[in-house]
Structure formats: structure tokens, C-alpha cells
N, CA, C, O and CB atoms as a CASP TS submission, in Angstrom:
PFRMAT TS
TARGET T0000
AUTHOR 0000-0000-0000
METHOD Language model
MODEL 1
PARENT N/A
ATOM      1  N   MET     1    -141.947-119.837-201.284  1.00  0.00           N
ATOM      2  CA  MET     1    -142.350-119.087-202.838  1.00  0.00           C
ATOM      3  C   MET     1    -143.755-118.897-202.934  1.00  0.00           C
ATOM      4  O   MET     1    -144.344-117.835-203.134  1.00  0.00           O
ATOM      5  CB  MET     1    -141.948-120.013-204.238  1.00  0.00           C
ATOM      6  N   LEU     2    -144.314-120.220-202.745  1.00  0.00           N
ATOM      7  CA  LEU     2    -145.556-120.750-202.567  1.00  0.00           C
ATOM      8  C   LEU     2    -146.365-119.745-201.940  1.00  0.00           C
ATOM      9  O   LEU     2    -147.181-119.129-202.625  1.00  0.00           O
ATOM     10  CB  LEU     2    -145.527-121.963-201.827  1.00  0.00           C
ATOM     11  N   HIS     3    -146.234-119.514-200.737  1.00  0.00           N
ATOM     12  CA  HIS     3    -146.823-118.929-199.833  1.00  0.00           C
ATOM     13  C   HIS     3    -146.659-117.177-199.981  1.00  0.00           C
ATOM     14  O   HIS     3    -147.667-116.498-199.786  1.00  0.00           O
ATOM     15  CB  HIS     3    -146.275-119.581-198.582  1.00  0.00           C
ATOM     16  N   GLU     4    -145.692-116.679-200.239  1.00  0.00           N
ATOM     17  CA  GLU     4    -145.654-115.623-200.556  1.00  0.00           C
ATOM     18  C   GLU     4    -146.426-115.226-201.950  1.00  0.00           C
ATOM     19  O   GLU     4    -146.993-114.138-201.844  1.00  0.00           O
ATOM     20  CB  GLU     4    -144.432-115.412-200.467  1.00  0.00           C
ATOM     21  N   GLU     5    -146.579-115.841-203.206  1.00  0.00           N
ATOM     22  CA  GLU     5    -147.593-115.685-204.142  1.00  0.00           C
ATOM     23  C   GLU     5    -148.992-115.797-203.427  1.00  0.00           C
ATOM     24  O   GLU     5    -149.815-114.951-203.778  1.00  0.00           O
ATOM     25  CB  GLU     5    -147.418-116.721-205.252  1.00  0.00           C
ATOM     26  N   LYS     6    -149.335-116.592-202.601  1.00  0.00           N
ATOM     27  CA  LYS     6    -150.774-117.033-202.278  1.00  0.00           C
ATOM     28  C   LYS     6    -151.067-115.032-201.683  1.00  0.00           C
ATOM     29  O   LYS     6    -151.933-114.300-202.163  1.00  0.00           O
ATOM     30  CB  LYS     6    -150.904-118.810-200.662  1.00  0.00           C
ATOM     31  N   LEU     7    -150.203-114.689-200.743  1.00  0.00           N
ATOM     32  CA  LEU     7    -150.376-113.744-199.927  1.00  0.00           C
ATOM     33  C   LEU     7    -150.836-112.494-200.901  1.00  0.00           C
ATOM     34  O   LEU     7    -151.855-111.804-200.876  1.00  0.00           O
ATOM     35  CB  LEU     7    -149.094-113.566-199.064  1.00  0.00           C
ATOM     36  N   ALA     8    -149.693-112.474-201.763  1.00  0.00           N
ATOM     37  CA  ALA     8    -149.660-111.355-202.903  1.00  0.00           C
ATOM     38  C   ALA     8    -151.029-111.464-203.639  1.00  0.00           C
ATOM     39  O   ALA     8    -151.741-110.460-203.637  1.00  0.00           O
ATOM     40  CB  ALA     8    -148.349-111.584-204.043  1.00  0.00           C
ATOM     41  N   ARG     9    -151.348-112.291-204.102  1.00  0.00           N
ATOM     42  CA  ARG     9    -152.755-112.746-204.670  1.00  0.00           C
ATOM     43  C   ARG     9    -153.906-111.815-204.071  1.00  0.00           C
ATOM     44  O   ARG     9    -154.656-110.956-204.534  1.00  0.00           O
ATOM     45  CB  ARG     9    -153.080-114.380-204.249  1.00  0.00           C
ATOM     46  N   HIS    10    -153.672-112.441-202.722  1.00  0.00           N
ATOM     47  CA  HIS    10    -155.089-112.170-201.565  1.00  0.00           C
ATOM     48  C   HIS    10    -155.058-110.605-201.494  1.00  0.00           C
ATOM     49  O   HIS    10    -156.057-109.886-201.495  1.00  0.00           O
ATOM     50  CB  HIS    10    -154.867-112.943-199.648  1.00  0.00           C
ATOM     51  N   GLN    11    -153.278-110.040-201.409  1.00  0.00           N
ATOM     52  CA  GLN    11    -153.346-108.528-201.325  1.00  0.00           C
ATOM     53  C   GLN    11    -153.872-107.810-202.460  1.00  0.00           C
ATOM     54  O   GLN    11    -154.422-106.710-202.404  1.00  0.00           O
ATOM     55  CB  GLN    11    -152.065-107.988-201.097  1.00  0.00           C
ATOM     56  N   ARG    12    -153.656-108.545-203.560  1.00  0.00           N
ATOM     57  CA  ARG    12    -153.899-107.664-204.731  1.00  0.00           C
ATOM     58  C   ARG    12    -155.808-107.808-205.160  1.00  0.00           C
ATOM     59  O   ARG    12    -156.348-106.988-205.904  1.00  0.00           O
ATOM     60  CB  ARG    12    -152.687-108.327-206.164  1.00  0.00           C
ATOM     61  N   LYS    13    -156.430-108.778-204.633  1.00  0.00           N
ATOM     62  CA  LYS    13    -157.818-108.740-204.137  1.00  0.00           C
ATOM     63  C   LYS    13    -158.573-108.259-203.722  1.00  0.00           C
ATOM     64  O   LYS    13    -159.673-107.961-204.188  1.00  0.00           O
ATOM     65  CB  LYS    13    -158.068-109.096-203.707  1.00  0.00           C
ATOM     66  N   GLN    14    -157.869-107.977-202.164  1.00  0.00           N
ATOM     67  CA  GLN    14    -158.034-107.237-201.456  1.00  0.00           C
ATOM     68  C   GLN    14    -158.260-105.840-201.824  1.00  0.00           C
ATOM     69  O   GLN    14    -159.389-105.350-201.798  1.00  0.00           O
ATOM     70  CB  GLN    14    -157.271-107.443-200.819  1.00  0.00           C
ATOM     71  N   ALA    15    -157.071-105.094-202.215  1.00  0.00           N
ATOM     72  CA  ALA    15    -157.475-103.878-203.398  1.00  0.00           C
ATOM     73  C   ALA    15    -158.283-103.767-204.353  1.00  0.00           C
ATOM     74  O   ALA    15    -158.929-102.721-204.298  1.00  0.00           O
ATOM     75  CB  ALA    15    -156.667-103.580-204.101  1.00  0.00           C
ATOM     76  N   MET    16    -158.528-104.471-205.273  1.00  0.00           N
ATOM     77  CA  MET    16    -159.628-104.443-206.284  1.00  0.00           C
ATOM     78  C   MET    16    -160.951-104.310-205.377  1.00  0.00           C
ATOM     79  O   MET    16    -161.688-103.324-205.367  1.00  0.00           O
ATOM     80  CB  MET    16    -159.632-105.860-207.285  1.00  0.00           C
ATOM     81  N   TYR    17    -161.118-105.500-204.606  1.00  0.00           N
ATOM     82  CA  TYR    17    -162.518-105.187-204.116  1.00  0.00           C
ATOM     83  C   TYR    17    -162.856-103.789-203.655  1.00  0.00           C
ATOM     84  O   TYR    17    -163.898-103.231-203.999  1.00  0.00           O
ATOM     85  CB  TYR    17    -162.815-106.044-203.009  1.00  0.00           C
ATOM     86  N   THR    18    -161.830-103.166-202.765  1.00  0.00           N
ATOM     87  CA  THR    18    -161.891-101.713-202.251  1.00  0.00           C
ATOM     88  C   THR    18    -161.951-101.036-203.390  1.00  0.00           C
ATOM     89  O   THR    18    -163.099-100.590-203.399  1.00  0.00           O
ATOM     90  CB  THR    18    -160.725-101.196-201.370  1.00  0.00           C
ATOM     91  N   ARG    19    -161.534-100.767-204.141  1.00  0.00           N
ATOM     92  CA  ARG    19    -161.630-100.271-205.510  1.00  0.00           C
ATOM     93  C   ARG    19    -163.089-100.442-205.860  1.00  0.00           C
ATOM     94  O   ARG    19    -163.952 -99.584-205.675  1.00  0.00           O
ATOM     95  CB  ARG    19    -160.658-101.040-206.529  1.00  0.00           C
ATOM     96  N   MET    20    -163.238-101.393-206.276  1.00  0.00           N
ATOM     97  CA  MET    20    -164.750-101.669-207.156  1.00  0.00           C
ATOM     98  C   MET    20    -165.920-101.246-205.804  1.00  0.00           C
ATOM     99  O   MET    20    -167.109-101.091-206.080  1.00  0.00           O
ATOM    100  CB  MET    20    -164.977-103.847-207.827  1.00  0.00           C
ATOM    101  N   ALA    21    -165.512-101.121-204.646  1.00  0.00           N
ATOM    102  CA  ALA    21    -166.760-100.822-203.783  1.00  0.00           C
ATOM    103  C   ALA    21    -166.688 -99.013-203.559  1.00  0.00           C
ATOM    104  O   ALA    21    -167.236 -98.487-202.591  1.00  0.00           O
ATOM    105  CB  ALA    21    -166.637-101.830-202.085  1.00  0.00           C
ATOM    106  N   ALA    22    -166.028 -98.314-204.474  1.00  0.00           N
ATOM    107  CA  ALA    22    -165.583 -97.054-204.312  1.00  0.00           C
ATOM    108  C   ALA    22    -166.435 -96.232-203.181  1.00  0.00           C
ATOM    109  O   ALA    22    -167.505 -95.624-203.182  1.00  0.00           O
ATOM    110  CB  ALA    22    -165.622 -96.408-205.671  1.00  0.00           C
ATOM    111  N   PHE    23    -165.393 -96.527-202.191  1.00  0.00           N
ATOM    112  CA  PHE    23    -166.054 -95.997-200.421  1.00  0.00           C
ATOM    113  C   PHE    23    -165.004 -94.369-200.801  1.00  0.00           C
ATOM    114  O   PHE    23    -164.139 -94.106-201.636  1.00  0.00           O
ATOM    115  CB  PHE    23    -165.200 -97.512-198.260  1.00  0.00           C
ATOM    116  N   PRO    24    -165.516 -93.772-199.944  1.00  0.00           N
ATOM    117  CA  PRO    24    -164.952 -91.921-200.350  1.00  0.00           C
ATOM    118  C   PRO    24    -163.713 -92.169-199.528  1.00  0.00           C
ATOM    119  O   PRO    24    -163.099 -91.104-199.595  1.00  0.00           O
ATOM    120  CB  PRO    24    -166.131 -90.172-199.607  1.00  0.00           C
ATOM    121  N   ALA    25    -163.095 -92.924-198.866  1.00  0.00           N
ATOM    122  CA  ALA    25    -162.111 -93.142-198.116  1.00  0.00           C
ATOM    123  C   ALA    25    -161.846 -94.668-197.658  1.00  0.00           C
ATOM    124  O   ALA    25    -162.734 -95.516-197.565  1.00  0.00           O
ATOM    125  CB  ALA    25    -162.303 -92.295-197.095  1.00  0.00           C
ATOM    126  N   VAL    26    -160.934 -94.806-197.478  1.00  0.00           N
ATOM    127  CA  VAL    26    -160.314 -96.430-196.582  1.00  0.00           C
ATOM    128  C   VAL    26    -160.428 -96.281-195.395  1.00  0.00           C
ATOM    129  O   VAL    26    -159.686 -95.354-195.071  1.00  0.00           O
ATOM    130  CB  VAL    26    -158.700 -96.945-196.660  1.00  0.00           C
ATOM    131  N   LYS    27    -160.898 -96.640-194.629  1.00  0.00           N
ATOM    132  CA  LYS    27    -160.996 -96.534-193.145  1.00  0.00           C
ATOM    133  C   LYS    27    -160.787 -98.217-192.739  1.00  0.00           C
ATOM    134  O   LYS    27    -161.139 -99.141-193.473  1.00  0.00           O
ATOM    135  CB  LYS    27    -162.644 -95.768-192.605  1.00  0.00           C
ATOM    136  N   THR    28    -160.013 -98.398-191.155  1.00  0.00           N
ATOM    137  CA  THR    28    -159.831 -99.516-191.004  1.00  0.00           C
ATOM    138  C   THR    28    -159.856 -99.680-189.413  1.00  0.00           C
ATOM    139  O   THR    28    -159.094 -98.855-188.909  1.00  0.00           O
ATOM    140  CB  THR    28    -158.693 -99.892-191.745  1.00  0.00           C
ATOM    141  N   PHE    29    -160.442-100.424-188.537  1.00  0.00           N
ATOM    142  CA  PHE    29    -160.847-100.613-187.362  1.00  0.00           C
ATOM    143  C   PHE    29    -159.324-100.162-186.399  1.00  0.00           C
ATOM    144  O   PHE    29    -159.414 -99.586-185.315  1.00  0.00           O
ATOM    145  CB  PHE    29    -161.487-102.234-187.277  1.00  0.00           C
ATOM    146  N   GLU    30    -158.247-100.471-186.906  1.00  0.00           N
ATOM    147  CA  GLU    30    -156.733 -99.713-186.412  1.00  0.00           C
ATOM    148  C   GLU    30    -156.708 -98.190-186.056  1.00  0.00           C
ATOM    149  O   GLU    30    -156.166 -97.774-185.032  1.00  0.00           O
ATOM    150  CB  GLU    30    -155.605 -99.798-187.657  1.00  0.00           C
ATOM    151  N   GLU    31    -157.223 -97.526-186.813  1.00  0.00           N
ATOM    152  CA  GLU    31    -157.224 -96.470-186.990  1.00  0.00           C
ATOM    153  C   GLU    31    -158.192 -95.399-186.140  1.00  0.00           C
ATOM    154  O   GLU    31    -158.092 -94.220-185.802  1.00  0.00           O
ATOM    155  CB  GLU    31    -157.334 -96.549-188.145  1.00  0.00           C
ATOM    156  N   TYR    32    -159.203 -96.482-185.981  1.00  0.00           N
ATOM    157  CA  TYR    32    -160.560 -95.398-185.159  1.00  0.00           C
ATOM    158  C   TYR    32    -160.414 -94.872-184.243  1.00  0.00           C
ATOM    159  O   TYR    32    -159.801 -95.418-183.327  1.00  0.00           O
ATOM    160  CB  TYR    32    -161.737 -95.861-184.679  1.00  0.00           C
ATOM    161  N   ASP    33    -160.875 -93.706-184.129  1.00  0.00           N
ATOM    162  CA  ASP    33    -160.510 -93.461-182.501  1.00  0.00           C
ATOM    163  C   ASP    33    -162.019 -93.493-182.030  1.00  0.00           C
ATOM    164  O   ASP    33    -162.932 -92.828-182.520  1.00  0.00           O
ATOM    165  CB  ASP    33    -159.585 -91.774-182.040  1.00  0.00           C
ATOM    166  N   PHE    34    -162.101 -94.358-181.026  1.00  0.00           N
ATOM    167  CA  PHE    34    -163.034 -94.773-180.189  1.00  0.00           C
ATOM    168  C   PHE    34    -163.748 -93.821-179.380  1.00  0.00           C
ATOM    169  O   PHE    34    -164.795 -94.302-178.946  1.00  0.00           O
ATOM    170  CB  PHE    34    -162.518 -95.615-179.459  1.00  0.00           C
ATOM    171  N   THR    35    -163.512 -92.497-178.993  1.00  0.00           N
ATOM    172  CA  THR    35    -163.670 -91.148-178.469  1.00  0.00           C
ATOM    173  C   THR    35    -164.841 -90.787-178.764  1.00  0.00           C
ATOM    174  O   THR    35    -165.593 -90.362-177.886  1.00  0.00           O
ATOM    175  CB  THR    35    -162.783 -90.193-178.899  1.00  0.00           C
ATOM    176  N   PHE    36    -165.407 -90.933-180.684  1.00  0.00           N
ATOM    177  CA  PHE    36    -165.927 -90.340-181.263  1.00  0.00           C
ATOM    178  C   PHE    36    -167.531 -91.287-181.289  1.00  0.00           C
ATOM    179  O   PHE    36    -168.589 -90.898-181.783  1.00  0.00           O
ATOM    180  CB  PHE    36    -165.028 -90.024-182.419  1.00  0.00           C
ATOM    181  N   ALA    37    -167.305 -92.386-180.705  1.00  0.00           N
ATOM    182  CA  ALA    37    -168.475 -93.571-180.542  1.00  0.00           C
ATOM    183  C   ALA    37    -169.280 -93.286-179.922  1.00  0.00           C
ATOM    184  O   ALA    37    -169.626 -93.940-178.938  1.00  0.00           O
ATOM    185  CB  ALA    37    -168.248 -94.743-180.034  1.00  0.00           C
ATOM    186  N   THR    38    -169.694 -92.482-180.213  1.00  0.00           N
ATOM    187  CA  THR    38    -171.450 -91.856-178.967  1.00  0.00           C
ATOM    188  C   THR    38    -172.320 -92.653-178.742  1.00  0.00           C
ATOM    189  O   THR    38    -172.906 -92.796-177.669  1.00  0.00           O
ATOM    190  CB  THR    38    -172.638 -90.668-179.513  1.00  0.00           C
ATOM    191  N   GLY    39    -172.560 -93.506-180.161  1.00  0.00           N
ATOM    192  CA  GLY    39    -173.878 -94.179-179.941  1.00  0.00           C
ATOM    193  C   GLY    39    -173.427 -95.857-179.326  1.00  0.00           C
ATOM    194  O   GLY    39    -174.144 -96.292-178.425  1.00  0.00           O
ATOM    195  N   ALA    40    -172.336 -96.694-179.791  1.00  0.00           N
ATOM    196  CA  ALA    40    -172.195 -98.076-179.439  1.00  0.00           C
ATOM    197  C   ALA    40    -171.114 -98.197-178.705  1.00  0.00           C
ATOM    198  O   ALA    40    -170.131 -97.741-179.289  1.00  0.00           O
ATOM    199  CB  ALA    40    -172.132 -98.958-180.498  1.00  0.00           C
ATOM    200  N   PRO    41    -170.859 -98.690-177.505  1.00  0.00           N
ATOM    201  CA  PRO    41    -169.426 -99.184-176.747  1.00  0.00           C
ATOM    202  C   PRO    41    -168.407 -99.878-177.415  1.00  0.00           C
ATOM    203  O   PRO    41    -168.701-100.569-178.391  1.00  0.00           O
ATOM    204  CB  PRO    41    -169.663-100.097-175.668  1.00  0.00           C
ATOM    205  N   GLN    42    -167.442 -99.803-177.089  1.00  0.00           N
ATOM    206  CA  GLN    42    -166.387-100.324-177.896  1.00  0.00           C
ATOM    207  C   GLN    42    -166.040-101.481-177.862  1.00  0.00           C
ATOM    208  O   GLN    42    -165.335-101.951-178.755  1.00  0.00           O
ATOM    209  CB  GLN    42    -165.420 -99.810-177.767  1.00  0.00           C
ATOM    210  N   LYS    43    -166.427-102.138-176.903  1.00  0.00           N
ATOM    211  CA  LYS    43    -166.891-103.797-176.985  1.00  0.00           C
ATOM    212  C   LYS    43    -167.978-104.260-178.008  1.00  0.00           C
ATOM    213  O   LYS    43    -167.982-105.403-178.465  1.00  0.00           O
ATOM    214  CB  LYS    43    -167.533-104.264-175.553  1.00  0.00           C
ATOM    215  N   GLN    44    -168.856-103.355-178.324  1.00  0.00           N
ATOM    216  CA  GLN    44    -169.812-103.782-179.310  1.00  0.00           C
ATOM    217  C   GLN    44    -169.210-103.271-180.527  1.00  0.00           C
ATOM    218  O   GLN    44    -169.737-103.787-181.513  1.00  0.00           O
ATOM    219  CB  GLN    44    -171.277-103.278-179.077  1.00  0.00           C
ATOM    220  N   LEU    45    -168.547-102.670-180.731  1.00  0.00           N
ATOM    221  CA  LEU    45    -167.550-102.220-182.116  1.00  0.00           C
ATOM    222  C   LEU    45    -166.418-103.319-182.318  1.00  0.00           C
ATOM    223  O   LEU    45    -165.895-103.590-183.399  1.00  0.00           O
ATOM    224  CB  LEU    45    -166.656-100.574-181.858  1.00  0.00           C
ATOM    225  N   GLN    46    -166.097-103.978-180.935  1.00  0.00           N
ATOM    226  CA  GLN    46    -164.905-104.766-181.716  1.00  0.00           C
ATOM    227  C   GLN    46    -165.072-106.032-182.010  1.00  0.00           C
ATOM    228  O   GLN    46    -164.318-106.755-182.662  1.00  0.00           O
ATOM    229  CB  GLN    46    -163.697-104.809-181.046  1.00  0.00           C
ATOM    230  N   SER    47    -166.068-106.285-181.519  1.00  0.00           N
ATOM    231  CA  SER    47    -167.108-107.285-181.684  1.00  0.00           C
ATOM    232  C   SER    47    -167.250-107.473-183.057  1.00  0.00           C
ATOM    233  O   SER    47    -167.047-108.588-183.537  1.00  0.00           O
ATOM    234  CB  SER    47    -168.405-106.934-181.067  1.00  0.00           C
ATOM    235  N   LEU    48    -167.619-106.387-183.850  1.00  0.00           N
ATOM    236  CA  LEU    48    -167.878-106.499-185.408  1.00  0.00           C
ATOM    237  C   LEU    48    -166.329-106.547-186.058  1.00  0.00           C
ATOM    238  O   LEU    48    -166.126-106.932-187.210  1.00  0.00           O
ATOM    239  CB  LEU    48    -168.861-105.031-186.050  1.00  0.00           C
ATOM    240  N   ARG    49    -165.403-106.156-185.264  1.00  0.00           N
ATOM    241  CA  ARG    49    -164.063-106.430-185.753  1.00  0.00           C
ATOM    242  C   ARG    49    -163.578-108.046-186.479  1.00  0.00           C
ATOM    243  O   ARG    49    -162.791-108.492-187.315  1.00  0.00           O
ATOM    244  CB  ARG    49    -163.220-106.139-184.454  1.00  0.00           C
ATOM    245  N   SER    50    -164.645-108.520-185.512  1.00  0.00           N
ATOM    246  CA  SER    50    -163.828-110.078-185.568  1.00  0.00           C
ATOM    247  C   SER    50    -164.651-110.761-186.907  1.00  0.00           C
ATOM    248  O   SER    50    -164.197-111.791-187.406  1.00  0.00           O
ATOM    249  CB  SER    50    -164.112-111.258-183.802  1.00  0.00           C
ATOM    250  N   LEU    51    -165.675-110.237-187.361  1.00  0.00           N
ATOM    251  CA  LEU    51    -166.308-110.601-188.394  1.00  0.00           C
ATOM    252  C   LEU    51    -167.042-112.038-188.188  1.00  0.00           C
ATOM    253  O   LEU    51    -167.367-112.754-189.136  1.00  0.00           O
ATOM    254  CB  LEU    51    -165.362-110.549-189.468  1.00  0.00           C
ATOM    255  N   SER    52    -167.248-112.347-186.890  1.00  0.00           N
ATOM    256  CA  SER    52    -168.557-113.517-186.896  1.00  0.00           C
ATOM    257  C   SER    52    -169.553-113.557-187.436  1.00  0.00           C
ATOM    258  O   SER    52    -169.958-114.516-188.092  1.00  0.00           O
ATOM    259  CB  SER    52    -169.130-113.751-185.960  1.00  0.00           C
ATOM    260  N   PHE    53    -170.140-112.486-187.248  1.00  0.00           N
ATOM    261  CA  PHE    53    -171.387-112.095-187.513  1.00  0.00           C
ATOM    262  C   PHE    53    -171.600-113.004-189.267  1.00  0.00           C
ATOM    263  O   PHE    53    -172.705-113.455-189.569  1.00  0.00           O
ATOM    264  CB  PHE    53    -171.439-110.139-187.425  1.00  0.00           C
ATOM    265  N   ILE    54    -170.899-113.080-189.822  1.00  0.00           N
ATOM    266  CA  ILE    54    -170.578-113.648-191.216  1.00  0.00           C
ATOM    267  C   ILE    54    -170.786-115.288-191.348  1.00  0.00           C
ATOM    268  O   ILE    54    -171.510-115.868-192.157  1.00  0.00           O
ATOM    269  CB  ILE    54    -168.993-113.277-191.561  1.00  0.00           C
ATOM    270  N   GLU    55    -169.764-115.992-190.103  1.00  0.00           N
ATOM    271  CA  GLU    55    -170.019-117.209-189.952  1.00  0.00           C
ATOM    272  C   GLU    55    -171.045-117.368-189.617  1.00  0.00           C
ATOM    273  O   GLU    55    -171.338-118.559-189.721  1.00  0.00           O
ATOM    274  CB  GLU    55    -169.387-117.773-189.344  1.00  0.00           C
ATOM    275  N   ARG    56    -172.163-116.517-189.074  1.00  0.00           N
ATOM    276  CA  ARG    56    -173.287-117.157-188.167  1.00  0.00           C
ATOM    277  C   ARG    56    -174.573-116.886-188.997  1.00  0.00           C
ATOM    278  O   ARG    56    -175.768-117.048-188.747  1.00  0.00           O
ATOM    279  CB  ARG    56    -173.396-116.443-186.547  1.00  0.00           C
ATOM    280  N   ASN    57    -173.783-116.338-190.252  1.00  0.00           N
ATOM    281  CA  ASN    57    -175.250-115.559-191.695  1.00  0.00           C
ATOM    282  C   ASN    57    -176.217-114.293-190.952  1.00  0.00           C
ATOM    283  O   ASN    57    -177.229-113.643-191.211  1.00  0.00           O
ATOM    284  CB  ASN    57    -176.964-117.250-192.272  1.00  0.00           C
ATOM    285  N   GLU    58    -175.352-114.396-190.035  1.00  0.00           N
ATOM    286  CA  GLU    58    -176.346-113.095-189.566  1.00  0.00           C
ATOM    287  C   GLU    58    -175.638-111.383-190.410  1.00  0.00           C
ATOM    288  O   GLU    58    -174.531-111.254-190.932  1.00  0.00           O
ATOM    289  CB  GLU    58    -176.188-112.986-187.315  1.00  0.00           C
ATOM    290  N   ASN    59    -176.815-110.228-190.258  1.00  0.00           N
ATOM    291  CA  ASN    59    -176.383-108.915-191.032  1.00  0.00           C
ATOM    292  C   ASN    59    -176.439-108.272-189.671  1.00  0.00           C
ATOM    293  O   ASN    59    -176.957-108.649-188.620  1.00  0.00           O
ATOM    294  CB  ASN    59    -177.437-108.200-192.411  1.00  0.00           C
ATOM    295  N   ILE    60    -175.777-107.222-189.984  1.00  0.00           N
ATOM    296  CA  ILE    60    -176.210-106.230-188.889  1.00  0.00           C
ATOM    297  C   ILE    60    -176.624-104.817-189.605  1.00  0.00           C
ATOM    298  O   ILE    60    -176.708-104.589-190.812  1.00  0.00           O
ATOM    299  CB  ILE    60    -174.916-105.985-187.763  1.00  0.00           C
ATOM    300  N   VAL    61    -176.833-104.034-188.623  1.00  0.00           N
ATOM    301  CA  VAL    61    -177.946-102.477-189.014  1.00  0.00           C
ATOM    302  C   VAL    61    -177.142-101.276-188.412  1.00  0.00           C
ATOM    303  O   VAL    61    -177.074-101.119-187.193  1.00  0.00           O
ATOM    304  CB  VAL    61    -179.833-102.449-188.052  1.00  0.00           C
ATOM    305  N   LEU    62    -176.774-100.764-188.953  1.00  0.00           N
ATOM    306  CA  LEU    62    -176.297 -99.542-188.091  1.00  0.00           C
ATOM    307  C   LEU    62    -177.578 -98.523-188.334  1.00  0.00           C
ATOM    308  O   LEU    62    -178.061 -98.289-189.442  1.00  0.00           O
ATOM    309  CB  LEU    62    -174.649 -98.823-188.664  1.00  0.00           C
ATOM    310  N   GLN    63    -178.015 -97.983-187.125  1.00  0.00           N
ATOM    311  CA  GLN    63    -178.738 -97.028-187.274  1.00  0.00           C
ATOM    312  C   GLN    63    -178.850 -96.129-186.128  1.00  0.00           C
ATOM    313  O   GLN    63    -178.632 -96.413-184.950  1.00  0.00           O
ATOM    314  CB  GLN    63    -179.805 -97.465-187.663  1.00  0.00           C
ATOM    315  N   GLY    64    -179.310 -94.726-186.740  1.00  0.00           N
ATOM    316  CA  GLY    64    -179.193 -93.192-185.605  1.00  0.00           C
ATOM    317  C   GLY    64    -178.771 -92.593-186.734  1.00  0.00           C
ATOM    318  O   GLY    64    -178.879 -93.065-187.866  1.00  0.00           O
ATOM    319  N   THR    65    -178.319 -91.622-186.460  1.00  0.00           N
ATOM    320  CA  THR    65    -178.449 -89.880-187.269  1.00  0.00           C
ATOM    321  C   THR    65    -176.764 -90.866-188.169  1.00  0.00           C
ATOM    322  O   THR    65    -175.960 -91.789-188.037  1.00  0.00           O
ATOM    323  CB  THR    65    -178.054 -87.494-185.606  1.00  0.00           C
ATOM    324  N   SER    66    -177.115 -89.943-188.876  1.00  0.00           N
ATOM    325  CA  SER    66    -175.683 -89.987-189.812  1.00  0.00           C
ATOM    326  C   SER    66    -174.506 -88.908-189.792  1.00  0.00           C
ATOM    327  O   SER    66    -174.132 -88.005-190.539  1.00  0.00           O
ATOM    328  CB  SER    66    -176.094 -89.937-191.286  1.00  0.00           C
ATOM    329  N   ASP    67    -174.086 -89.478-188.496  1.00  0.00           N
ATOM    330  CA  ASP    67    -172.939 -88.735-188.240  1.00  0.00           C
ATOM    331  C   ASP    67    -171.524 -89.530-188.623  1.00  0.00           C
ATOM    332  O   ASP    67    -171.439 -90.468-189.416  1.00  0.00           O
ATOM    333  CB  ASP    67    -173.005 -88.349-186.743  1.00  0.00           C
ATOM    334  N   ILE    68    -170.481 -88.953-187.897  1.00  0.00           N
ATOM    335  CA  ILE    68    -169.018 -89.941-188.194  1.00  0.00           C
ATOM    336  C   ILE    68    -169.067 -91.397-187.983  1.00  0.00           C
ATOM    337  O   ILE    68    -168.372 -92.154-188.660  1.00  0.00           O
ATOM    338  CB  ILE    68    -167.787 -89.543-187.207  1.00  0.00           C
ATOM    339  N   THR    69    -169.821 -91.788-187.115  1.00  0.00           N
ATOM    340  CA  THR    69    -169.841 -93.102-186.611  1.00  0.00           C
ATOM    341  C   THR    69    -170.391 -93.792-187.872  1.00  0.00           C
ATOM    342  O   THR    69    -169.741 -94.288-188.792  1.00  0.00           O
ATOM    343  CB  THR    69    -170.722 -93.300-185.231  1.00  0.00           C
ATOM    344  N   ASN    70    -171.461 -93.734-187.751  1.00  0.00           N
ATOM    345  CA  ASN    70    -172.098 -94.813-188.494  1.00  0.00           C
ATOM    346  C   ASN    70    -171.258 -95.332-189.744  1.00  0.00           C
ATOM    347  O   ASN    70    -170.830 -96.445-190.047  1.00  0.00           O
ATOM    348  CB  ASN    70    -173.475 -94.318-188.961  1.00  0.00           C
ATOM    349  N   PRO    71    -171.188 -93.984-190.394  1.00  0.00           N
ATOM    350  CA  PRO    71    -169.962 -94.530-191.775  1.00  0.00           C
ATOM    351  C   PRO    71    -168.913 -94.829-191.718  1.00  0.00           C
ATOM    352  O   PRO    71    -168.243 -95.489-192.512  1.00  0.00           O
ATOM    353  CB  PRO    71    -169.574 -93.792-192.711  1.00  0.00           C
ATOM    354  N   ARG    72    -168.656 -94.383-190.781  1.00  0.00           N
ATOM    355  CA  ARG    72    -166.562 -95.151-190.481  1.00  0.00           C
ATOM    356  C   ARG    72    -166.899 -96.459-190.204  1.00  0.00           C
ATOM    357  O   ARG    72    -166.150 -97.316-190.673  1.00  0.00           O
ATOM    358  CB  ARG    72    -165.295 -94.482-188.714  1.00  0.00           C
ATOM    359  N   VAL    73    -168.098 -96.910-189.381  1.00  0.00           N
ATOM    360  CA  VAL    73    -167.970 -98.325-188.973  1.00  0.00           C
ATOM    361  C   VAL    73    -168.335 -98.884-190.224  1.00  0.00           C
ATOM    362  O   VAL    73    -167.502 -99.530-190.861  1.00  0.00           O
ATOM    363  CB  VAL    73    -168.865 -98.832-187.722  1.00  0.00           C
ATOM    364  N   GLY    74    -169.388 -98.724-190.612  1.00  0.00           N
ATOM    365  CA  GLY    74    -169.743 -99.502-192.097  1.00  0.00           C
ATOM    366  C   GLY    74    -168.516 -99.550-192.928  1.00  0.00           C
ATOM    367  O   GLY    74    -168.077-100.607-193.383  1.00  0.00           O
ATOM    368  N   ILE    75    -168.035 -98.534-193.096  1.00  0.00           N
ATOM    369  CA  ILE    75    -166.501 -98.839-194.233  1.00  0.00           C
ATOM    370  C   ILE    75    -165.405 -99.613-193.522  1.00  0.00           C
ATOM    371  O   ILE    75    -164.487 -99.898-194.292  1.00  0.00           O
ATOM    372  CB  ILE    75    -165.584 -97.232-194.765  1.00  0.00           C
ATOM    373  N   CYS    76    -165.242-100.023-192.312  1.00  0.00           N
ATOM    374  CA  CYS    76    -164.667-100.529-191.790  1.00  0.00           C
ATOM    375  C   CYS    76    -164.926-101.883-191.984  1.00  0.00           C
ATOM    376  O   CYS    76    -164.150-102.612-192.602  1.00  0.00           O
ATOM    377  CB  CYS    76    -164.669-100.070-190.858  1.00  0.00           C
ATOM    378  N   VAL    77    -165.813-102.206-191.568  1.00  0.00           N
ATOM    379  CA  VAL    77    -166.725-103.944-191.657  1.00  0.00           C
ATOM    380  C   VAL    77    -166.450-104.503-193.044  1.00  0.00           C
ATOM    381  O   VAL    77    -166.910-105.597-193.372  1.00  0.00           O
ATOM    382  CB  VAL    77    -168.769-103.877-191.533  1.00  0.00           C
TER
END
């Protein structure tokens, strides 16, 4: 029971933070089509998915044209 309550609270927090961010749409790496990722290799994008840059106190910079890839990756992260 305690585990279920903790999981439910985590899901509610995540939903609240997503609403507060006011993203134009919810995007995830699971639904990301890597055929459109022309600027960054798939391996590099997958490394962002692990969020290990947060543990290393690093920032990420998405540079290039404002095509489909950059905003979508930014929302996914």
C-alpha cells in the first residue's frame, strides 16, 4: 500500500510539473522518430535520455536551426 501511494504521488507531481511548464505538447523519447534527427546521432540523443548530465552538473545546449528536432528534444528532456 505504501509503495502504491508513493508511486501515485510521484505521478501526480510529474503531471503537475508538466502542466506548469506549459509545453505546447507532451513529447517523450519513446515516441520520438529518429529518422528526423538529422543534426545529432541517435547515440547522442539516447545519452540525453539517461539524464546523466544532471548528475554530472552539466548543461545541454541544442543549437542549430529551429526545425522539428531541437524543440522536440528539448521537450523530451
